[in-house]
N, C-alpha and C positions, 0 to 999 in steps of 0.2 A: 504493499499500500504506500509505504514511504517513497519507494521508487516511482510509483505511478504519479504521485504528486510532484516529485522532484523534476520529472521530465517536463511538466508544464511550467514550473518555475524557471527552468533553464530556457524553455522556448520563449517566455516572456522577456527574460533578460537579453537573449540574443536579438529579439525584435527591436528592443530599445536601442541596443548598441549598433546594430546594423542599419536600422532605420535612420540613425543619426549620421551614418557614414556618407551619405550622398550630399548632404549640405557641407560636410568637411571637405569632400572632393571639390565641390564648387568653390569654396573659399581657397583651397589650395591652388586651383587653376588661375586665381587672380594674380599669382606671382610665379608660377611654374608652368612649363608645358607638360603635356601628358606623360612623356617619357621620363622627365625629371621627377614628376609627382609619383609615378608608379615605382621607380627605382628607389627613391628616397623612402617611400613607405616600406618597401621590403627591407632596406638596409636598417632603418630604425627598429623594425620589428625583429630582425635577426639578431641584432645586438641585445635587445631586451630578452629574447628567448634563450640565447646563449648564456646570458648571465644567470638566469634562473633554472635552466634546464640542460646545461652542458653535460652534467654527469649522467644524464638519462640516455645519451647517444650510444653508450656501451650496450644498452638493452636491445638494440636493433640487430637482429640476425643478419648475416651477410646476404642471405637470399631475399631479405625484405627491402633492401635498399632500392631495388628497381621500382617497387611500388611506392616508396617514399618519394622517389624522383618524379614518378607519374603524377602523384597527388599534389606535389609541389607545383608542377607545371599547370595542371588543370584547375587546381583549387585556389591558387593564389597568383602565380606569376603572370599568366595570360590575362585573367580577369582585372588584375590591378591596372594594366595598361588599357584594356578594352573599355572599362568604365570611364577612365579618365578621358580617353579620345571621344567617347560618346557624349559626355557632358560638355564638350566644347561647343555642341550644337543644340542639345536638347535640355529641357529642365530636369533638375534633380528628382522631382516627384514623378515625372514620366519614366525616368530611368529606373526608379524603385518599382514602379508598377510593372514594367517589362521584366524585371528581375523575378516577378511572380511566376514566370513560366518555368522556373527551376523544378518544382514538383512534377509538372507535366513531362518535362524532359527526363526527369529521374525515372518516372514510370516507363516512358518509351524505351530509354536505354537499358533499363532493368529487364524489360521483357525481351528485347531484341539481342542484347549481348550478355546479360548476366543471369538468365534463367528465372527471372522473377515472374510469378503468376499474376494474372489480372482478371478483373471482372468486367462485364459489359458496361456498367456504369462508369468505370474508370476510363474506358475507351471513349465513351460519350464526353466525359470531362475533358479529355485531351483535345477532342474536336472543338468543343465550345471554347476552350482556352485559346486555341490557335486562331479561331475566328475573332475573338476579342482582341488578340494581338494585332492581327491585320487591320482591323477597324481602328484601333488606337493609333497606329502608325499612319494610316491613310488620313484620318480626321485631323491628326496633329499636323500633318504636312499642309493640309488645306487651311487650317485656322492659324497657323504660324508660318507664313511665307518667309519670314526672316530667319527661320531655323531650317537646317538641312536634316530632314527626318530619315534620310538614308543612314545617318549615324546611329539611329535606333537599332540597326542590325548588329552593331558591336555589342549592345546589351544582350540581344538574343543569343549571339555566339557565346558570350560570357555565361549565360544561364545553361547552355549546353555543357560548358566546361565544369560548372558547379555540379551539375547532375552526374557527370562522369566521375567526378571527385567523390561524391557521396557513395556511389555504388562500389568504387574501388576500395574505399576505406572499410565499408561494411563487409566486403568479401574477403579482403586480403590483410587488413590491419587491425582487426577487432581485438587481437590478443595483445596489442601494445597500448600503453597508457596515452591519453590525449597529449600530455606534455611531451612525451617522447616523440610522437608523430609530428607535432608542431615544430619542435626544435630540429628534428631531422629535415623537415621540409625547408625551413629557412637557412639551415646550414648549407644545403644544396644550392639555394637561390642567391646566397650572399654574393659570390663572385660574379655571376652573370649580371646581377643588379648593379654592381659597381661598374662593370664594363658598359652597361647601357647608360649609366649616369655620366661616365667619362666622355661618351660620344654624343651627349644630348645638348651640349652648349651650356651646361650648368655653370661652369667656371667663369663664363662671361657675365653672369648675373648674380653670382653668389653673394656679392657684397651689397646688393640693393636692399633697401628697407622692406619693399613689398615681398622680396624673396624670403627674408627672415620671418615675416608675418605668416607667409604661406607655410613655411616649414614648421611653424608652431602648430598649425592646424593638422599638418600631416603627421607630426609626432603623436598627437592625440589619436588620430586615425590608426596609426601603425600599432600603438601599444594596446589601445582598447579595442578598436574596430577590427584589428587583424590578429594581434598576439593573443589577448585574453579571449576574444570571440572565438578564435580557432580552437583553443583548448576546450571551451565550453561546447562548441559545436561537435567536436569529435567524441566528447563524452556523451552527448545526446544521441549521436549515431549508434554508439555502442550499446546504450541502454534502451533503445527503441528501434525503430525501422528506418530505412532510407527515406521512404515517402513521409513519415511523420517528421523526421528531422528537417527535410526540405520544405515542409509546410510552414516553417518560420516566415516564409515569404507571404503568408496571409497578412501578417501584422506589420511587416516592414513598410509597405506603402502607406499605411495609416500614419506611422511615426514620421516617415519622410514627407508626406503631404503636409503634416502639421508644421514641420520646419520650413517647407516651401511657402506655405501661407505667410508665416512670420517674415519670410524674406521677399515677399512681394510676388511670388509665383501664383499662378491659378490654372485651373482646368476649365475648359468649356463644359457645358451640360452634357454634350454628346460624348466628350472624352471621358467624363465621369461614368457615363453609361457603359462605355467600352471597357473601362477598368473593372466595373462591376461584373461584366461578362467574363473577363479573365479570371476573377476571383471565384466566380461560380464554377467555372471549369476546373480550377484548382481544388475546390471543395469536393467535387464529384470524383476527381482523379485520386484524391488522398483517402477517400472512404474505402472501407473494406467490407 
């Protein structure tokens, strides 16, 4: 019973942390380009996790490192850049809504690649969610001609990466502690992130005041939104199911939309309806 309640508490905590990530990315982009933002986010988080979790690396069997590398790539490295690129053109709240496709993609990939069983209502949920996604992008492009909604596809790709990550962790890394997985992930990503930062033009803007301010937001995003959140998320995956874990995206748009309203963003009525269609699809796909 305690475990049953705990998974809901962890789900709520993740929703709050990750729902706040989109506004932090938006603030970070005011002083950094997407590649600088993504790489600095990974570097800050890697340093944090190596400080608290370096000793756990010895717990990773040699045969598990390939899965650690895969989950690092799909769960953090690629999405860190994809979301930053997307939010150069679309609102943070829209980005969060599209991220709600993660449970749908988790189901699709789980069925096609990982042997996960499914029910008819879950398939209906996938179809509903995809319809909502297409409508949200289409209507967003019409109502926001100043924004390039092709960039929304970067978020869709990121949600596929997240879905792959969830299934990989559940199938291959459930025997490792969340801190061990997280520390292993960021140990692998540290050198590639430093290389990306080196070629991103960061040293030309490193001393500017707006860069320092942006880095403050990214430090918060890295430690809480990536480091702490990853540990909590991996724990949630291990104590529940991949689909339940990815259903954190039910609540993320609510938190992100709240931050967006405070920051002057808004959705049209039809975009709100499209978002509701996506969440209905997620609801059906996550039901058993």
